[in-house]
N, C-alpha and C positions, 0 to 999 in steps of 0.2 A: 620079664615088665623092665620098663627103659626107669632108669636114673634119671630126669631131669637135674644134668647139668648144671642148667645156672642158677638153679635153688641152693646148687650147692657149693657153688660157686659164691655165690653171694653171702652163703652163711658164714666156709670158710674164711673171707673179705673182711667182713663183722666181727669173726670169732680176731684175727691176728690183729684187729684192730684194739680189741679189750685190751685195757691191760690194770693191773694192778695204784691205782688214785694216788697217792701221797701225800700232794698239796692241793686245795681245793679256792673257788673265788668265795666269797661269802654270798653271794649270790642261792636265794633261793628255790627249792625247781616247785613250777604250780603243783596244788594237789589234784588236779585231773592228771597231770602226769604221773606222776608218782600208779594214781590210784591206774592208769593203762600198761603200768609194768608189771605192777603187781599181778593181773590183771591174766596178761600174758606168762611171767612166771610158773601160776598158780597150774596150767595147763602141763609139765609134766608128771612122767607114769608114775606110781607110786603104789606100792604092796595091798590089790586088794581096795588099789583106789581110797587109801586111809586120806592121804590130805594130814601127815600131822605134824604139820608146819602151820606154827604161828609168829606173826611178824608182829614186834610192838612199835613202835617207828615217834623218833621224836622231830618236831621242828621245834626254829624261834628260839625264846630263848631256852626251854626244855630240855633242846641242844647243847646249850652251852650250861645245866647245870647236872645235865651227863657231862659233861665233859670238864667241869668242874670234879664233881663229885667220883672219876675215875680216877684225876689225876692224883690228888689227895692220897686216893686208895694207895696210889702204883708206890707213893713216897713211901706213905707208911706199910708198905710191901702184906703177907700174908697171904698169897694166893690162893684161892679153895674153888677152884672151878667145882661142876656140876661132872662136867664127862673129862674122865680121864684123860689127860694132857698121853703123848708119845712115851715112852719108857726109853728110847733113844733115836738116834739115827747114826745109821750105818752105811760102809762102799757106800754104791751113786745114792743113795738119797740125802748122805750126809754130803758127801761134794753137789750136788746141785744146791741144798740150802744152801753152801758158805758160796760159790759163784755168785746168787743173788744175794745174799747179805753182803758181799765189797764189792759188787755194783755199785748198789742202794749208797754206800757207805760212800765211796770214788766220787758221785753225780754229788751230794751232799760235801763234799775236801773233809772224806772224815779220813787220816790217813791211822795207815796199823800202828795199835801201842795208841792212839787218840781215847781214852777210856770215857773223857768226860765229855770226847765230841760223841761216843757212839753211843753215850744217855741219852745226852741232849737228844737224839736219833726215838730214841726208843720211845722214851718219854711221850713223842710223835701219836704214841700209836692213841695214848690213852686222853689225849686230846684231838682223836678223830680226825689228823691229819688237817686242822681249821674247817673241817668239814663243816654244813649245813642243818645237814641231816643224818641220823643213826636210827638204823634197822638191826632190831635185838631179836634175834633166833629162836627158838626153842617147839622145843616135841616132847609127847609125854614122856613120862619117866617108863612106864608101866609097854613100851614098844620096845625099849629097848634101845639096839645100835642097830636097828633094822627103824625106827624112825628116825633115827639120825642121819642115815645112809639115803631112804625116799628123799629126807631136807636137805640133804646136798644136791640135792637133785634141782632142787627149787632155786638153792644159789644159786646156782653156773646158768640156770636159764634167767634167776636176776639180771644179775651182773651182763647176762648176754640183751635184754630187754632196752635195759639201762642202758649200757651203747649202743642200740637205736632209734631211740630217743634223744641221743644224743646227752646221755647224762655219767658225769663221771662214777667210777667206786672201786674200792677196796676190800676184802674182807677179813677179818680182824676176828683170829682169836683168843688174843691178847686180852681184850673189853671182856671175853668170858671166863675171862683168870677171878674174877670175881663178881662170881653167880653171887651169894649172899645179900652183895649190897644194889644188885640188879635187881634180884625179886623184891626186895623189900621198897625199891627207888623207886621202881616202874609196876607194882604188884602185879609183878608174872607169877602166878600160881606157884608152889610150893612142887608139888604135881608136873611138872615141866621144866625138865632138863632146856639148863640154856649152852645153846647149842655154837655160836660165833654170834661175831656184829658186823654187819655191814656199813660203809661209813659210805655216804653218794652226794653229790651234788655235780657243782659243773669246774669241772679241773682247771687251778692256772699251770698255761705252759711252759710258760716262765720257767715258771722256779723247775731246779736243778734237778728233785726232786723225778722230778717226771718227763727226766731226758734219759732213760738205760730201761729196758727191756728185758725182758728172761728169756732165756733162750728151751729147745724143747726137747724132748729128747728123738732119736731118728727111731723108728719101727721098729729093727731090727733085738730093739733095747728093748723095747715092754710086748712082742708079741710073739707066740710060739703056731705057729699053725702044723693041726693036726692031719691028712689027708692032701 
């Protein structure tokens, strides 16, 4: 069997171009384009073809209602995610997390020790970075971590399909930290775990938050060969 190298090269280029967009223009994405992205993303594999993901997508005034509710909830505190957040980050995982965080802060002019500036940037998560759309992803609670794992594949496919369509996106765990409010506001059944959000729209290329890129680990750092 031979690999279609041209296709792999094109996919690699698409993945290099994709980045987490943290500043959007207000222009909405046409419903037809969103549906094309969804149809493409749903082709990812899942255990027994269960396809556990469901997305609740906001548009227009509903996105504004969501961002206002999230901002109010974040200011009040009281995080309550459906899926437990990590116990911690250590070693290379902590190093990568810090590298990403400081690169963002440097891009937007937040210096070390500027707590007000870092808090302001953190709150942009709940403003959905100004995106005109937000997709809230959920999975059946009965499928547990395997439903979440399958849904992670959908998230990756969605962001790549969006990039191919000229639509920018950013995945957000922070939004899922207010799961009870999301269940009620968006009428997401309690027997589904809210996993994350994907804010999406057209990127603001001139915003400083979009002028940095994260790095990726070299192969030996994440690959073990046997045989």
